Structure formats: structure tokens, C-alpha cells
Residue, then its C-alpha position, 0 to 999 in steps of 0.5 A: m535671406h536669413l539663415q533660418n530660411y536656408i535651413d527651412v528650404f534644406l529641410c524641405f528638400l531633405g524630406i522629399s529626398m528621404t521619401v525616395v531613398l528610404r523607400k528603395i532601401f527599406q522595401c519591407k516597411k514602406r508604409i511606416i517609412l512613407l509616413f515618416c518622410v511625408i511628415i518631414s516633407i510637410y514640415g520642410i515645405y511649411s518651414s520654407v514659406p517666407t518668414s513674413t508669412h509665418t509672422k503675419t499674425r505676430d506683426k499685426w499684433i505688434q503693429g496694433n500694440e504699437a498703435t495703442m502705445q502711441n495713442s496712449s502716449a499722445q493722450h498722455r502728452r495732451k493730458h500733461r501738456l508742456h508749456g511756459k518757462n518750465n516747458f520741460i515739466a508737465e503741467s500736472v507736475q507743475k500744479a502739484v508742485k504749487y499745491y505742495q508748496a502751499v501746503n508745506d507739511f514739513h515746514v520747509p523754509p521759503n528761502v532755500t537757495r538755488r544755484n545759478a551755475q550748473l555743476s558738472r556731473g563730477e562736481l555734483v557727485c563730490e557734493l553729494q558725497a560731502r554733504v549727504p553722508l549715510r546716516t542712520i539712527r543709533a542708540g542714544d540719538g535723542p529720544f532713541s535712548g534707554h533699554e527698549w532702543e539699545t537692545v534693538l538698534p544695530r550696533e554696527s553701521l551699514a558700511e561695517k555690516l556689508g563691508p566694501l562693495k565694488t558694484c551695486a545695482v539699484v533696482m526700481s519697481s517700475g513697470a518698465l522692467r517687465n520683459s526687460y530680461l535684465g535679471v542676469e545682469i542685475d545679479a552679477h553685481d556685488a550687491v542689489l538694492r530693492f524697494n518695498a514689496a517688490p518680489t523676485k519670485g516669478y520675475s527673476f528673468d527681468v529683475g534677478t534673484k539677489t537681494t542684499l538690501r531692501l529699502v521700505n517706507s513706514k507706510l508699508m510697514m504699517s499696512a495690514e496688507s503688506r504683512f510686514l511682520t510675517d511675510p518672508l519677502y522682507s527677511t532676505g538681506a538687510l532692511i532699511m526703512w524711512d519715514p517722512a520727517p520735519y525739515s528741521r531734522d528735529l528727532y524729538a519732533w519727529y518721534k512725537k509726530p511721525d508720518f506713520d507711527f512705526f516705532q513699535r512695529y520696528r521693535d516687534y520686527r527686531r525681536l522676531r528677527p534679531q539676526q537680520p540687520f535693520y536700520i532706520l534712516s535719519p531725517s537728516f539724510q533725507w533732507d540733506l539730499w533734498d537740499v542738494i536737489q533743490e540747490n541744483s534744480p532750475m525750478d522750485i521743487q516739491p517741499n516733500p522728502p525725496s522718493s524711496g528711489m532717490l534715497g536708495v540711489a544716495v544710500m548705495m552711492n555711500l556704500c559702493e564704488q560703482v552704482s547701476v540704476y535700473e529704470f529710475l528715469l524713463s527709458h525706451r521701455r517706458t510704460p504707464v504700468c506702475h510696478y512690474y509685479q502689478d497690473y495697475f496703470d497710471w502715468h503718475c507713477t512714472l512722472g512723480h507728483y508728490h516727491p521731487 
């Protein structure tokens, strides 16, 4: 019997006892006292009913919800069935990899090496630190020269601006964060990185309130729906943006043909909020990271830049002693909900098809 059951039984007997005792003591206000005691007695009797009776409706809902989720998972497994030598990769993902390898928009060479020996976790961390240093565009880098860039690009590096950071949280936008109640834990970190348009208002119990950095992509910057220049969501903390660039890391080629032509939008934002740090990730950073992923992958990966989430983890590994990542990989809270702040359902958001 749970503690709550003992408390409920006690309330039941308390209500009945008070009915008898108070009537003897306060003969003058029998009706009022009797009404009061009856209410307590009814509550006590109701509360003393076993917990299973009270939660019958809730349990039915939970069972129905679990059945729905299990059915959804079964359908998902059938749709993305696993097979072949890469039987840990969904068939739909394997097809996507083959498609993007054939398209090869970013001109990745076909002879990228892959190791046979698997690195340990410690060795891989050391390799990431050595080969994927945080690089952002600085004034004077290739085409980012002249007065129009010298006046808007930050003079201090991101590490210099933020100072030494011990604990950092990388908070993904995954729907799995719904009802996670991780907000207090996330805010306890020295710095918190968020992505794109992920809000905190209205979701603080699950994702916290602190925003030290926000990593956005060029597609969001250029979207009219995002209201990038005017929405106060983007004005908190430091901003970092990235745009898919050619594998060659050629700044001039990228400047001439970006994935989204964000350059003027960036300069406009900097003039609107000159005090807010705003950095542009260098193409070398995204593709140096891609090289390490491919070299340590048991299969050929998509020849596309890493996702914002992967880039964000790599950014914080350069800035922080300890990095906690929230819902980047599947957890027990896995769900087809794409983002915790939207009611959009698609397993592709979880599995990933475009990014490696």
C-alpha cells in the first residue's frame, strides 16, 4: 500500500470522527458543522478508494497511447526496413545516400579515405580537436575584404568573446524534448547553444530559458517567415550562421554562388544590432568535420555538409571543457514529432536523409 493510500484512509476516518466529536462540542451550529464534516467524510471515503480505481481512465489513455506509438513504430520499421550489409541503416536512408552521391552538389571527390580500424572515443575526440578547429570568417579572408566587411565582421574570436567555458549544453530542437522537464538541468550549464528558430518562451520546463549562442542556417536567414531582421528571438546571445559551401573550401567560389545568398542580409542585421556578436562559420570548418565523419564511418555517407546539430556539437567542443548534448540521438523519448515547438510529424526529422 502506497503512502498516499494511508493518507486517504486517515482522512476518511478523520472526517467521520469529526462529525461525531464536533456535534457534541458545538451543539449550537449543528447544521454548519454537519455540512463541513460530511464534505470531509465524502472526500475521505472517495480518496480511500484504491489508486487503480482513480487512475482507470488515465491507464486506459496511457495504454491506448502506447499501443498507438508501438503501432507507429512498427509501421516505421516496415517503411524503413533494415537489410543488407549495412543492416543498421534504414533502407530509405541508404537510398538517400546513393541519390546524393549521384547528384554530388558540392563536388566531393570520390576517393575520400575511410579507416579500417575504429578509433576509441578518446582518440576520436583528440582527432576532432586537432583537425576541426573552430574557424569563422574574419575581415580580409578572400572576398570578405574592404570597408563593407571590415565594419561588420567581429574583430574578436568567439572564444575570446565568450571567455573560458566549463560546462555547455547543446539543445537540439527535437520533438523528443516535449515533456522532458530538462529545463532546470539545461540552464545549470555555463553556456547553452540553441538552433534556428527554437524558442524557449512557453517551453522553459522542457528546454530552459538560457541562450548563450544560437546557430542558424542561411535558409532561415533568408526566409520571410522567420522575420530574421525583426524577431527578438534572434537578439539573445551570440549568433553563428552557416551556409553549405563547396567541398573545395574555395571562398571565392562560395561567395560567387552561395547556397542562399545571405551576405547582404548579414550586413543588414549587423547594422541593426552592432553590439550583438554574429559570426559566419568558415566552409573549412564544415568540411573538415565531414572528413573526420567519413573517415570513421563504416559506409559512404552523404556528400553533403554535416547538419546544424553536428556543427553545433563541434563548435561547443572547441569552446567548452564539458559538453552535454540533448536529444541529438534517439532516446527513450523518441517520437515522430519533428520539433518540440511544432505539431509536424515525420520520422525523417529523426533519422536524417540529407545530412550525414
